C-alpha positions in Angstrom: 152.2 -111.4 -59.9 153.4 -110.3 -63.3 151.7 -107.0 -62.8 153.5 -106.5 -59.5 156.8 -107.3 -61.1 156.0 -104.7 -63.9 155.3 -102.2 -61.4 158.3 -102.8 -59.6 160.5 -102.9 -62.6 158.9 -99.6 -64.0 159.6 -97.7 -60.7 163.2 -99.1 -60.4 164.0 -98.2 -63.9 162.6 -94.6 -63.5 164.6 -94.1 -60.4 167.9 -95.2 -62.1 167.0 -93.2 -65.5 166.1 -90.0 -63.6 169.0 -90.5 -61.0 166.6 -89.8 -58.2 168.7 -91.6 -55.4 170.7 -94.7 -54.8 170.6 -97.6 -52.6 173.1 -96.1 -50.2 170.9 -93.1 -49.7 168.3 -92.6 -46.9 165.0 -91.7 -48.5 162.4 -89.7 -46.4 159.0 -90.9 -47.7 155.9 -88.6 -47.2 153.2 -90.8 -45.9 149.5 -89.5 -45.6 148.0 -93.0 -45.5 146.3 -92.7 -48.8 146.8 -95.2 -51.6 149.6 -93.3 -53.4 151.8 -92.7 -50.5 151.3 -96.2 -49.0 152.1 -97.6 -52.4 155.3 -95.5 -52.7 156.6 -96.7 -49.1 155.8 -100.3 -50.0 157.5 -100.2 -53.4 160.7 -98.7 -52.1 161.0 -101.1 -49.3 160.4 -103.9 -51.6 163.1 -102.6 -54.0 165.5 -102.4 -51.1 165.7 -98.7 -50.4 166.4 -97.5 -46.8 163.4 -95.5 -45.8 161.9 -93.4 -43.0 158.4 -91.9 -43.2 157.1 -88.5 -42.5 153.4 -87.6 -41.6 151.6 -84.4 -41.2 148.3 -84.0 -39.2 146.8 -80.8 -40.4 143.7 -81.1 -38.1 141.3 -80.2 -41.0 139.1 -83.3 -41.2 138.0 -84.0 -37.6 138.2 -87.7 -36.7 139.7 -88.5 -40.2 142.9 -86.6 -39.4 143.4 -88.9 -36.3 142.3 -91.9 -38.0 145.1 -91.3 -40.7 147.7 -90.8 -38.1 146.7 -93.9 -36.3 146.9 -95.9 -39.6 150.4 -94.7 -40.6 151.6 -95.3 -37.0 150.3 -99.0 -37.2 151.7 -99.4 -40.8 155.2 -98.2 -40.2 155.4 -100.2 -36.9 154.5 -103.5 -38.9 157.0 -102.6 -41.6 159.7 -101.6 -39.0 160.1 -98.2 -40.6 160.9 -95.2 -38.4 158.0 -92.6 -38.4 158.1 -88.9 -37.9 154.8 -87.2 -37.1 154.0 -83.5 -36.7 150.8 -81.5 -36.0 149.9 -78.3 -37.5 147.2 -75.5 -36.7 146.6 -75.0 -40.5 143.6 -72.7 -40.1 145.4 -70.2 -37.8 148.5 -70.2 -40.0 146.3 -69.6 -43.1 144.5 -66.8 -41.5 147.7 -65.2 -40.2 149.4 -65.3 -43.5 146.2 -64.4 -45.6 146.5 -67.4 -47.8 144.1 -70.3 -48.7 144.0 -73.4 -46.4 145.5 -75.5 -49.4 148.5 -73.1 -49.8 148.9 -73.1 -46.0 149.1 -76.8 -45.8 151.5 -77.0 -48.7 153.8 -74.4 -47.1 153.9 -76.0 -43.7 154.5 -79.6 -44.9 157.2 -78.7 -47.3 159.0 -76.6 -44.8 158.9 -79.4 -42.3 159.9 -82.1 -44.8 163.1 -80.1 -45.7 164.0 -79.4 -41.9 163.4 -83.2 -41.2 165.4 -84.2 -44.2 168.3 -82.3 -42.9 168.0 -83.4 -39.3 167.7 -87.2 -40.4 170.5 -87.0 -42.9 168.1 -88.0 -45.6 169.3 -87.5 -49.1 166.0 -86.8 -50.7 162.2 -86.3 -49.8 160.2 -88.8 -51.9 156.6 -87.7 -52.6 153.9 -89.8 -54.3 152.8 -87.8 -57.2 151.9 -90.2 -60.1 151.0 -89.9 -63.8 147.5 -88.9 -63.2 148.8 -86.0 -61.0 151.1 -84.9 -63.8 148.2 -85.0 -66.3 146.0 -82.9 -64.0 148.8 -80.4 -63.6 149.2 -80.2 -67.3 145.5 -79.5 -67.9 145.2 -77.1 -64.9 148.2 -75.0 -66.2 146.8 -75.1 -69.7 143.4 -73.7 -68.4 145.3 -71.1 -66.5 147.4 -70.0 -69.4 150.9 -71.2 -68.3 154.1 -71.0 -70.4 156.0 -73.7 -71.9 157.3 -74.9 -68.5 153.8 -75.4 -67.1 153.0 -77.8 -70.0 155.7 -80.3 -68.9 153.6 -81.7 -66.2 155.2 -82.5 -62.8 159.0 -82.7 -62.8 160.8 -85.8 -61.4 163.2 -83.7 -59.4 162.7 -80.3 -57.7 165.6 -79.6 -55.5 165.5 -82.4 -52.7 162.0 -83.4 -53.7 161.8 -86.6 -55.8 158.8 -88.2 -57.5 159.6 -91.9 -58.3 156.0 -92.8 -59.4 155.5 -90.5 -62.3 155.4 -93.5 -64.8 152.4 -95.1 -63.0 148.8 -94.2 -62.9 146.7 -94.3 -59.8 144.9 -97.4 -61.1 148.4 -99.0 -61.2 149.1 -98.1 -57.6 145.7 -99.3 -56.2 146.0 -102.6 -58.2 149.5 -103.0 -56.8 148.3 -102.6 -53.2 145.4 -105.0 -53.9 147.9 -107.8 -55.0 149.9 -107.5 -51.9 146.8 -107.2 -49.6 147.8 -103.8 -48.3 145.0 -101.5 -47.1 145.0 -97.7 -47.2 142.8 -94.9 -46.1 140.7 -92.7 -48.2 140.5 -88.9 -47.9 136.8 -88.0 -48.2 137.6 -84.5 -49.6 139.1 -86.3 -52.8 135.7 -87.4 -53.7 134.1 -84.1 -53.3 134.0 -81.6 -56.2 135.4 -78.7 -54.2 138.6 -77.4 -56.1 139.7 -76.9 -59.7 142.1 -80.1 -59.5 139.2 -82.2 -58.4 136.9 -80.7 -61.2 139.6 -81.8 -63.6 139.8 -85.3 -62.0 136.1 -85.9 -61.6 134.5 -84.0 -64.5 136.9 -83.0 -67.2 139.0 -86.2 -67.6 136.0 -88.5 -67.7 134.5 -86.3 -70.5 137.8 -86.5 -72.4 137.9 -90.2 -72.0 134.4 -90.4 -73.6 136.0 -89.0 -76.7 139.3 -90.7 -76.6 139.5 -93.7 -74.2 143.4 -93.6 -74.1 143.4 -89.8 -73.4 145.5 -90.2 -70.3 148.2 -91.9 -72.1 148.0 -89.4 -74.9 148.3 -86.4 -72.4 151.2 -88.1 -70.4 153.1 -88.7 -73.7 152.4 -85.0 -74.6 154.0 -83.8 -71.3 157.0 -85.8 -72.1 157.4 -84.3 -75.5 156.8 -80.8 -74.0 159.6 -81.4 -71.5 162.0 -82.1 -74.5 160.7 -79.1 -76.3 161.3 -76.9 -73.2 164.8 -78.2 -72.9 165.6 -77.0 -76.5 163.7 -73.9 -75.9 165.7 -72.9 -72.8 169.0 -73.7 -74.4 168.2 -71.4 -77.3 167.0 -68.6 -74.8 170.2 -68.9 -73.0 172.2 -68.5 -76.2 170.0 -65.5 -77.2 170.5 -63.8 -73.8 174.3 -63.8 -74.4 173.6 -62.0 -77.5 171.5 -59.2 -76.3 172.6 -58.8 -72.6 175.7 -56.6 -72.2 177.9 -56.1 -69.0 177.6 -52.9 -67.1 178.9 -51.5 -64.0 175.8 -49.3 -63.6 173.2 -52.0 -63.7 172.5 -55.6 -62.9 171.4 -56.3 -66.5 171.6 -54.2 -69.6 169.5 -55.3 -72.6 170.4 -53.9 -76.1 166.9 -53.1 -77.6 168.1 -53.2 -81.3 169.7 -56.7 -80.7 166.6 -57.9 -78.8 164.3 -57.0 -81.7 166.4 -59.0 -84.0 165.9 -62.2 -82.2 163.4 -64.9 -83.4 161.0 -64.5 -80.5 162.0 -61.2 -78.9 158.9 -60.9 -76.6 159.4 -64.5 -75.3 163.2 -63.8 -74.7 162.3 -60.5 -72.8 160.0 -62.6 -70.6 162.7 -65.1 -69.9 165.2 -62.2 -68.9 162.9 -60.3 -66.7 160.5 -62.8 -65.0 163.2 -64.0 -62.5 163.1 -60.4 -61.2 159.4 -60.5 -60.3 158.0 -58.6 -63.3 154.6 -59.9 -64.2 153.8 -61.2 -67.7 151.3 -58.2 -68.1 154.2 -55.8 -67.2 156.6 -57.4 -69.4 154.1 -57.1 -72.4 153.8 -53.5 -71.5 157.4 -53.0 -71.5 157.8 -54.9 -75.0 155.2 -52.7 -76.6 157.0 -49.6 -75.5 160.4 -50.6 -76.6 160.6 -47.6 -79.0 159.2 -45.2 -76.4 160.7 -42.3 -74.7 164.1 -42.5 -72.9 164.0 -42.4 -69.0 160.8 -44.4 -68.7 160.7 -46.6 -65.6 159.0 -49.9 -64.8 159.0 -51.4 -61.4 158.6 -54.9 -59.9 158.5 -55.4 -56.1 162.3 -55.8 -56.1 163.7 -54.2 -59.2 163.5 -51.2 -61.7 163.8 -51.3 -65.3 164.7 -48.0 -67.2 164.8 -47.5 -71.0 167.9 -45.5 -71.7 169.4 -44.6 -75.0 168.5 -47.9 -76.9 168.9 -50.1 -73.9 166.8 -51.4 -71.0 168.7 -51.2 -67.7 167.9 -53.4 -64.8 168.7 -52.3 -61.2 167.7 -53.6 -57.7 165.6 -51.1 -55.8 168.3 -51.4 -53.1 170.8 -50.1 -55.4 168.4 -47.3 -56.7 167.7 -46.2 -53.2 171.1 -46.4 -51.6 173.7 -44.3 -53.5 177.0 -44.1 -51.5 178.2 -40.5 -51.2 181.6 -39.5 -52.6 184.7 -38.9 -50.5 186.2 -35.3 -50.9 189.3 -33.8 -49.5 189.6 -30.1 -48.8 192.8 -28.1 -48.8 193.0 -24.2 -48.1 195.7 -22.4 -50.1 196.3 -19.1 -48.3 198.4 -17.6 -51.1 196.9 -17.6 -54.6 200.0 -16.4 -56.3 201.8 -19.6 -56.6 198.7 -21.9 -56.8 198.3 -23.8 -60.2 194.7 -24.8 -61.0 194.6 -28.5 -61.7 192.8 -29.1 -65.0 190.9 -32.3 -64.0 187.3 -33.1 -63.3 188.2 -34.6 -60.0 189.3 -31.2 -58.7 187.4 -27.9 -58.0 189.3 -24.7 -57.2 187.0 -22.2 -55.4 187.5 -18.7 -54.0 187.6 -19.3 -50.3 186.4 -15.8 -49.4 183.2 -16.2 -51.4 182.1 -19.4 -49.6 179.9 -19.9 -46.6 181.6 -22.7 -44.5 181.2 -25.4 -43.8 180.2 -26.7 -47.3 177.6 -29.4 -47.6 177.5 -32.5 -49.8 174.1 -33.8 -51.1 172.5 -35.5 -54.1 171.1 -33.1 -56.6 167.3 -32.6 -56.9 164.9 -31.4 -59.5 165.1 -27.6 -59.7 168.7 -27.2 -58.7 170.7 -24.9 -60.9 174.2 -23.4 -61.1 176.3 -21.4 -63.4 178.8 -23.9 -65.1 182.4 -22.5 -65.3 183.0 -20.6 -68.3 179.4 -19.4 -68.7 177.5 -16.4 -67.4 173.9 -17.7 -67.4 172.5 -20.2 -65.0 171.6 -23.8 -66.0 169.4 -26.4 -64.6 171.5 -29.5 -63.2 168.9 -31.8 -65.0 169.5 -30.0 -68.3 173.3 -30.1 -67.9 173.3 -33.8 -67.1 170.8 -34.6 -70.2 173.1 -32.6 -72.4 176.0 -34.8 -71.2 173.9 -37.7 -72.2 174.0 -39.2 -68.7 171.7 -42.2 -68.2 169.1 -42.2 -65.3 171.4 -44.4 -63.3 174.3 -42.1 -63.9 172.2 -39.0 -63.0 171.2 -40.7 -59.8 174.8 -41.0 -58.8 175.4 -37.2 -59.1 176.2 -35.2 -56.1 176.6 -31.4 -55.5 178.7 -29.5 -53.1 176.9 -26.4 -51.6 177.8 -23.2 -49.9 174.6 -22.3 -48.1 171.8 -22.7 -50.8 174.2 -22.3 -53.7 175.8 -25.1 -55.6 179.4 -24.5 -55.9 180.5 -27.7 -57.5 178.7 -30.3 -59.6 180.9 -33.1 -58.2 183.2 -34.6 -60.8 181.8 -32.2 -63.5 182.2 -28.5 -63.2 182.4 -25.8 -60.4 180.1 -22.8 -60.5 181.5 -19.9 -62.3 180.3 -17.5 -59.4 182.7 -19.2 -57.0 185.6 -20.1 -59.4 189.2 -18.8 -58.9 189.5 -15.4 -60.5 192.8 -13.1 -60.8 191.7 -11.1 -57.8 191.3 -14.3 -55.7 193.5 -14.2 -52.5 192.7 -17.7 -50.9 191.7 -20.9 -52.7 189.9 -23.8 -51.2 190.8 -26.9 -53.4 188.3 -29.8 -53.4 189.6 -33.2 -54.4 187.2 -36.2 -55.3 189.0 -39.3 -54.0 186.2 -41.8 -54.1 
């Protein structure tokens, strides 16, 4: 009886400390029929929380799948707890989405849990992950080579998902069920050495326990300490980001390379900045190694482009890169050159109307384009002109040209072509004005 009270006290204290939910909230409990989820439901009901249950039948284990559904149906009926059941064709879903069966089952159940939470008005979805699950996650992530967040074990809160049992081991839960004479079902696949997590559970942890009988508690304590370390680390990273990231109208993020290299852990900071934009760890390592490389070098993720430009790293969405809005240009024909005063502004171009082939066309510049800049006699590549002007790649991509036939007559917002410029003998002037 004391053990039962201790379990109840531990769960209640953890719910309050972590602010998982309150007595006024409706809690949607995920119920598979196994020891963990059955213990979760019984504990929350005993503690006085208002619960409804949710069960998924994935049709992966033949008669066992139906056995589990029958069991949770009878259990919820005896406890007078509303039960929601759903069925999934998991194998078909996995094949259609080219993912593993495990991943398919995960996606299906969590999508359904969230839609059910909303429709029932539940505040949270409670899942039965316990301390041993958190330890296994820690070891699995350690083997995979995860970063600091992966070494914190399982988080008590992830959006609307809450985990009230993280202070208890599976043995604690099974012992609790025994004291209240509550049966549960056993998933036969949990006893088979099929997946990495089960290898950790059935092989690695017993080996570690042979070297340190209290290794589970040791590892659980380590995950808690790592969670504190991660909190300090992320706070420091956020402060560092403010120091190295500068605002820009041309890019989503602009990183000063000099300021980045002055930070305590510049490679780690670069990972923190870029990883949310789908750059892989290997790509970020490549970018860091090339910080002193050539200007104009580009790196791509599935959604973004990073460009090294004059001591900075400029991050843009691919949508921004690929969709540049054309400028708006007004035309005005001046029939008498005698009284026309040429505006000395980059937003205007004054051209000899009689030298033009109309209508003029507006397009982005492209490699190989050339013109004769006003005031010069020789032609110049547009790319060289823009480089001489020290334009960044993003600025170059915004550049448009106005053309008469195949000839460029105006590098918009920059210079008109000397061959088409207004001269003393010009009779009619076509004035172009950049308005947007």
